[in-house]
Each structure stands twice: as C-alpha cells, then as structure tokens.
Legacy VTK file of the C-alpha trace (Angstrom):
# vtk DataFile Version 3.0
C-alpha trace
ASCII
DATASET POLYDATA
POINTS 293 float
-0.067 -0.095 -0.073
1.088 3.415 -1.112
-0.744 6.501 0.036
0.935 9.911 -0.690
-0.829 12.995 1.634
-0.261 16.243 1.313
-0.601 18.703 3.937
-0.667 22.413 3.005
1.817 22.773 0.894
3.829 25.808 -0.143
6.670 27.522 -2.568
7.772 30.633 -3.495
10.464 31.141 -5.666
12.145 34.584 -5.531
9.633 35.715 -3.560
6.851 34.924 -5.744
4.100 31.662 -4.517
4.064 28.537 -7.236
2.427 26.445 -4.932
-0.096 27.790 -2.309
-1.758 25.620 -0.167
-1.578 22.249 -1.947
-3.897 19.938 -0.046
-4.491 16.187 -1.542
-4.107 12.721 -0.711
-2.681 10.091 -3.849
-4.608 6.659 -3.126
-2.578 3.875 -3.610
-2.168 2.181 -7.101
-4.492 4.970 -9.557
-3.811 7.116 -12.169
-3.819 10.525 -11.600
-3.441 13.767 -14.436
-2.796 17.070 -13.963
-3.314 19.773 -15.588
-1.710 23.181 -15.707
-0.266 26.163 -17.578
3.044 27.257 -17.155
2.795 29.651 -13.777
0.347 26.724 -12.514
3.769 26.283 -10.292
2.285 22.275 -11.810
6.742 21.492 -11.963
7.325 22.544 -8.452
4.385 20.561 -7.289
5.455 18.036 -9.266
9.160 17.914 -7.314
7.920 18.749 -4.083
5.869 15.099 -4.720
9.004 13.203 -5.396
10.889 15.224 -2.858
13.394 17.126 -4.740
13.120 20.345 -3.345
11.716 21.432 -0.099
8.408 22.817 0.719
8.303 26.538 2.404
5.812 25.030 4.400
3.277 22.384 4.703
4.396 18.164 4.568
4.105 15.601 2.113
3.984 12.509 4.194
3.631 8.633 2.451
2.140 5.955 4.311
2.557 7.424 7.303
5.624 8.555 7.217
7.673 12.117 6.547
8.803 12.628 2.801
11.342 15.077 2.550
14.699 13.398 4.048
13.255 10.080 4.651
16.243 7.919 2.470
14.693 4.852 2.598
11.562 6.132 1.336
13.887 7.285 -1.979
13.848 3.318 -3.773
9.708 3.532 -3.260
9.582 6.208 -5.267
10.234 7.429 -9.283
10.549 10.614 -10.407
11.041 11.056 -14.277
10.978 15.099 -15.443
12.717 17.165 -18.674
15.868 17.247 -16.239
16.339 13.568 -16.136
19.697 13.278 -17.767
22.681 10.813 -17.390
26.352 11.005 -18.928
26.819 11.156 -21.947
29.362 7.637 -22.220
27.182 5.849 -19.902
26.005 2.707 -22.554
21.867 1.732 -22.212
22.734 -1.496 -20.358
24.777 0.138 -17.967
22.109 2.956 -16.678
19.702 -0.237 -16.466
21.998 -1.949 -14.163
22.723 1.353 -12.129
18.294 2.098 -11.874
18.771 -1.633 -10.734
20.991 -0.340 -7.266
17.911 1.747 -7.136
15.091 0.110 -7.285
14.455 -3.160 -5.236
11.929 -3.073 -7.790
13.559 -3.026 -11.044
12.914 -5.146 -14.006
15.550 -5.606 -15.946
13.737 -7.759 -19.111
11.189 -5.665 -19.576
13.088 -2.305 -19.389
15.565 -4.272 -22.777
11.696 -5.301 -24.190
10.937 -1.801 -24.336
14.672 -0.723 -25.612
13.815 -3.345 -28.228
10.256 -1.738 -28.883
11.126 1.545 -29.536
14.757 0.720 -31.739
17.313 1.092 -28.297
19.677 -0.709 -29.105
20.975 -1.875 -25.764
24.879 -0.991 -26.739
23.818 2.549 -27.571
25.455 5.644 -25.607
22.888 7.416 -24.087
24.748 10.949 -25.704
24.361 9.326 -29.397
20.020 9.164 -28.369
18.449 11.837 -30.241
15.919 14.748 -28.369
12.734 11.869 -28.586
14.699 8.654 -27.964
16.043 10.011 -24.742
12.658 11.183 -22.851
11.010 7.834 -24.133
14.479 6.568 -22.358
12.932 8.323 -19.529
9.978 6.986 -19.549
10.781 3.376 -20.099
13.056 3.512 -16.551
9.688 4.869 -15.208
7.912 1.903 -16.232
10.775 -0.358 -15.157
11.479 0.827 -11.404
7.926 -0.254 -10.724
8.340 2.373 -7.833
5.236 2.429 -5.707
4.912 5.988 -6.570
5.370 6.609 -10.448
5.699 10.784 -11.027
6.219 11.580 -14.893
6.162 14.952 -15.068
5.118 16.963 -18.997
8.563 15.676 -20.317
6.597 12.712 -22.098
4.237 15.389 -23.805
6.973 15.978 -26.023
7.320 12.855 -27.242
6.723 12.175 -31.006
2.230 11.349 -31.321
3.266 7.519 -32.313
5.303 7.062 -29.829
3.040 8.669 -26.985
0.334 6.477 -28.111
2.373 2.756 -27.660
4.278 4.148 -24.771
1.139 5.337 -22.693
-0.628 1.467 -24.216
2.909 0.169 -22.340
1.839 2.245 -19.027
-1.929 1.455 -19.348
-0.806 -2.769 -19.699
1.961 -2.783 -16.833
-0.278 -1.033 -14.760
-3.069 -3.285 -15.019
0.137 -6.192 -14.327
2.019 -3.940 -11.440
-0.670 -1.824 -10.251
0.895 1.229 -7.730
-0.210 5.473 -7.873
1.477 7.350 -11.080
1.240 10.962 -11.553
1.206 11.881 -14.423
2.065 15.648 -15.315
0.823 16.671 -18.623
-1.030 19.257 -21.578
-2.749 16.299 -23.584
-4.821 15.142 -21.795
-7.801 13.749 -23.661
-5.013 11.572 -25.346
-5.008 9.564 -21.644
-8.507 9.587 -20.534
-9.358 6.380 -20.919
-5.851 5.823 -18.620
-6.813 8.129 -16.113
-8.611 7.812 -13.095
-8.240 11.148 -11.324
-7.853 14.500 -12.673
-6.493 17.549 -10.773
-6.999 21.287 -12.642
-3.962 23.601 -10.926
-3.770 27.330 -11.278
-1.042 29.658 -9.902
0.021 27.347 -8.128
-3.098 26.663 -6.995
-5.726 23.383 -6.808
-9.211 24.659 -8.186
-11.018 21.796 -9.197
-10.880 18.098 -8.859
-12.658 15.414 -10.979
-12.936 11.195 -12.062
-12.896 11.126 -15.551
-16.292 9.617 -15.725
-17.650 12.983 -13.708
-16.619 15.033 -16.315
-17.620 12.920 -19.214
-21.681 12.403 -17.638
-21.985 16.221 -16.183
-20.414 18.512 -19.000
-21.494 18.470 -23.054
-20.743 20.308 -25.745
-24.245 22.180 -27.627
-23.274 22.653 -31.018
-25.945 24.629 -33.642
-27.235 27.891 -35.183
-25.788 30.990 -32.731
-29.597 31.903 -33.060
-31.702 29.705 -32.076
-29.259 27.832 -29.656
-28.704 31.446 -27.767
-32.410 31.019 -27.557
-32.856 27.233 -25.723
-29.578 27.810 -23.128
-31.327 30.484 -20.631
-31.139 28.531 -18.238
-28.403 26.182 -18.147
-24.630 26.850 -16.504
-22.347 28.009 -19.680
-18.833 27.560 -18.418
-17.436 28.574 -22.168
-18.888 29.343 -25.347
-17.053 29.667 -29.100
-18.816 31.609 -32.530
-17.571 30.628 -35.879
-19.203 31.598 -39.188
-22.997 32.016 -37.521
-22.328 28.345 -35.251
-22.367 28.764 -32.037
-20.668 26.116 -29.706
-21.384 25.548 -25.767
-20.276 24.011 -22.678
-21.928 23.104 -20.465
-22.005 21.774 -16.732
-24.685 19.996 -16.341
-26.251 16.200 -17.612
-29.072 16.639 -19.475
-32.271 14.895 -19.073
-34.007 13.080 -21.939
-36.041 15.989 -21.999
-33.517 18.438 -22.217
-31.999 16.676 -25.247
-35.258 15.815 -27.021
-35.416 19.977 -26.849
-32.223 20.233 -28.397
-32.087 17.893 -31.148
-35.542 18.922 -31.949
-33.761 21.997 -33.691
-31.321 20.529 -34.363
-28.648 21.046 -31.726
-25.277 18.255 -32.087
-24.740 17.092 -28.904
-21.649 15.890 -27.577
-19.608 14.898 -24.935
-17.151 17.459 -23.493
-12.702 17.103 -24.351
-11.365 16.864 -21.003
-9.515 19.968 -22.351
-11.606 21.996 -23.492
-13.025 21.985 -19.946
-10.595 23.225 -18.489
-10.105 25.988 -20.499
-13.538 26.884 -19.950
-12.971 26.887 -16.480
-9.537 29.026 -16.250
-11.302 31.327 -18.703
-14.357 32.005 -15.574
-11.567 32.499 -12.930
-9.807 34.754 -15.028
-13.248 36.489 -14.980
-13.912 36.274 -11.520
-10.318 37.995 -10.908
-8.819 34.766 -9.018
LINES 1 294
293 0 1 2 3 4 5 6 7 8 9 10 11 12 13 14 15 16 17 18 19 20 21 22 23 24 25 26 27 28 29 30 31 32 33 34 35 36 37 38 39 40 41 42 43 44 45 46 47 48 49 50 51 52 53 54 55 56 57 58 59 60 61 62 63 64 65 66 67 68 69 70 71 72 73 74 75 76 77 78 79 80 81 82 83 84 85 86 87 88 89 90 91 92 93 94 95 96 97 98 99 100 101 102 103 104 105 106 107 108 109 110 111 112 113 114 115 116 117 118 119 120 121 122 123 124 125 126 127 128 129 130 131 132 133 134 135 136 137 138 139 140 141 142 143 144 145 146 147 148 149 150 151 152 153 154 155 156 157 158 159 160 161 162 163 164 165 166 167 168 169 170 171 172 173 174 175 176 177 178 179 180 181 182 183 184 185 186 187 188 189 190 191 192 193 194 195 196 197 198 199 200 201 202 203 204 205 206 207 208 209 210 211 212 213 214 215 216 217 218 219 220 221 222 223 224 225 226 227 228 229 230 231 232 233 234 235 236 237 238 239 240 241 242 243 244 245 246 247 248 249 250 251 252 253 254 255 256 257 258 259 260 261 262 263 264 265 266 267 268 269 270 271 272 273 274 275 276 277 278 279 280 281 282 283 284 285 286 287 288 289 290 291 292
C-alpha cells in the first residue's frame, strides 16, 4: 500500500508563490493527471511530491512517514522529468544496471523489451540518443522501476505522437499487471482519458478543481448549432464556455442533460457531444480569470 498525503504545501521562488496551500491524498494504485499552464506551479509541485525540493511550509507523507529527508523512501519513488539525464558516455545497459541498484523492484527484462520495441539498442551510449529517444528512454526507466509512486513530468508530452500513443499503451498494460500510484503531468490529457482515474486542475499554484474522468463525461456537454437558435434554448443552463464561428455557436454546459432536454435540443437540430477534458479545463480557467482569481 502506498498513500501520498499532502498537507498545506506552499513554495515560493524569488518571493513569488508557485505552490499555494496544496492539500490532497494520492491513493494507492490510482493514476492521476495534473493539468495546468506554465505558471500553474505543476512542475514545482511534482518536484515536491518526489522529494526533489523542500516546500517552504507543509508536509508530504508516504504511508505515514514524512517524505522529505527520508532516504529509505527514495527507493519507493521514481520521478521522470525533462531534467532527467545521464552522462553521455554511459551505455544503455550500464544505466539499467545502475537502476537495478536504485530500485528494489527493477524489471530489467521489461526495460530491454521496451527498448527493443522503440528500437533503442542496448549498446548505444546515452549521448547518441536523439531528443525523442532520450525522453522515451526516461519513460522506460519510470515503468521498469516499478516504484510504488511513479511520477512523470510533462516531458512525455514532447514524445512524437505515435511513440507517445504506444508508450501510454505500455503504461496501461504494465499498470494492469503491476498496480501502483502513477502521477502524470500533462497538457494532452484527452489522449490518456481511458488511462487515468482522477484529474487535478491547477492554476497559479492552486488546486482549483478535481474530477474523475467519469464525472466529466457524465456532467459536461457540448451543444452546437445555429447561433440564434441555440442562444434561445440555453437561458436556464449553466454555460461555462462558448465559441462562435461563422454563425455556429458551441457552448459547454456543466449539466447532465435530461431526456426531455436532449429531445428539445435534437428537435432544433442542436448537436450534442461529450466535452473534451481539455476544453473543460480551458473554460473553467477562463471563468476564474473573469472572476479575477
């Protein structure tokens, strides 16, 4: 069992708050996505969760023990970020040997299996890898570590689309075989909606919403149709965002539509569809800005 408990985490950099009063419990065997803009404090938060930097105030607990400065807990954590790198002259097989000393559950066979799939030969040096291969290689280490808490920074977003698609398929199959807590910082959350359990929305260092994927799928809808018609039908709905293009209006409503409401919109040729998670995030962010938050 691995439960990561965050209590009122705060961090400032050059007197500017980057993480503000963050409290959350990351539960065992769940997959979390953290979504936020560049100024959301997401990267700094992930570094705190991985015990890479110390918060100015607040604490992180892993299974009841304080995380920061607790060396025995390091073996239960694996953090993969854009800064993850190795000496250029190190060979792939040598790095894997080093990882086997760091992580008690290290799966060497699986690491080489993924390298073979992504055509990264074991005798190559780290310095010979291209940028895309280096990120993939770091991701492979994250999976093969089998660490109780595995944290992927937003570096995975920079993998080529096809490789990213394949890599996340490996994440799913490996997590099914070896369940553990995964925390993924990403801007491409719609790509992994079938993988994740919970989503955390961050803005200016604050956690402002948390959802399950199921909740978003059930309780947010996109309505699209002729502007004049649609505007006359939505006066009693909670609209969180709208886009108008060439006399076609699309709105996002925070509501599970009833059968009667669905029939009404269909009668007027209004298209109804699920709201993508990324659009929900953007619209909620816009609302925060309008409120001056």
